[in-house]
Each structure stands twice: as C-alpha cells, then as structure tokens.
C-alpha positions in Angstrom: 95.4 73.2 102.4 94.4 72.0 99.0 97.6 72.4 96.5 97.6 71.9 92.6 100.8 71.8 90.9 102.1 71.2 87.1 104.0 68.6 85.8 105.5 66.6 82.9 102.6 63.9 83.9 99.9 66.6 84.7 98.4 68.5 87.8 99.5 66.8 91.0 97.0 67.5 94.0 98.0 67.5 97.5 96.2 67.4 100.8 98.4 68.8 103.2 101.3 68.7 100.9 100.0 64.4 100.3 99.7 63.9 97.2 96.5 62.1 96.1 95.8 60.1 93.2 92.4 61.2 91.7 89.4 62.9 92.3 87.5 60.5 94.1 90.6 59.9 96.4 90.6 64.0 97.3 87.2 64.0 98.2 87.9 60.9 100.5 90.5 62.5 102.6 88.6 65.9 102.5 85.4 63.9 104.0 87.5 62.3 106.3 89.2 65.8 107.4 86.0 67.9 107.3 83.7 65.6 109.1 84.9 66.6 112.0 86.4 70.4 111.5 83.8 72.7 112.9 86.0 75.1 110.6 85.0 74.2 106.9 87.6 76.3 105.0 90.3 75.1 103.1 92.9 77.3 101.5 94.1 76.8 97.7 97.2 77.0 96.2 97.6 76.2 92.3 100.5 76.7 90.0 99.9 79.0 87.4 100.4 76.2 84.9 97.7 74.2 86.4 94.9 74.4 84.1 91.8 76.8 85.4 89.3 73.8 84.5 91.8 71.7 87.4 91.6 73.8 89.8 87.7 74.5 89.1 86.8 70.7 89.7 89.1 70.2 92.4 87.3 73.1 94.5 83.6 71.6 93.7 85.3 68.2 94.8 86.1 69.8 98.6 82.9 71.5 98.2 81.1 68.0 98.0 83.3 66.9 100.7 82.0 69.2 102.7 84.0 72.1 102.4 82.2 75.6 103.1 84.5 78.2 102.1 87.4 78.1 100.2 90.3 80.9 100.3 93.1 81.2 97.1 96.8 81.4 98.0 98.3 82.9 95.3 102.1 83.3 94.4 102.0 87.1 95.3 101.1 86.6 98.6 103.4 83.9 99.2 106.6 85.9 97.8 104.7 89.1 100.1 104.7 87.3 103.2 108.5 85.5 102.4 107.7 82.5 101.6 108.4 82.5 98.5 110.4 80.4 96.3 
C-alpha cells in the first residue's frame, strides 16, 4: 500500500507503512516490489490534508515503476470497514 500522510514537515510517503525519503526512493522501492509480481495493483491511502498534486505525483511514480492499476482507499471506506481511527 502507498500511503501519504500530512506532517509539519510536509507529506510523508510510505510503502507498506515503511517511509521513503523522496520520489526517487519511492520509484526504486516500488520497482523492486512489482518487478516480480503478476498482480501489478497498488492501493493508495492519502490523508485529506496532503496536497492533491503530491498524491498525483506519487501515483505517476508508481506507474513508472511498473504499477498497472491503482486503487484509492478513502478515510470513509476505512471507517465503514471499522478500521478508522
């Protein structure tokens, strides 16, 4: 899962809950994960406070790293599933 959370220093990007420091590291991490997977789908969960452009940039990086399908997980979906905060 690709996560984007807001912080005082700006957006924090995570891959499977492990932080990445920049878009280059995000690309490398996702390329390593998806090069051997047959299902090239990733789910994105972004805080509503993260700028939309940053979310789009991260999704573009994911596509460049081999991801073919992107699913969006919203806060509302998590709450309805009982996994909300």
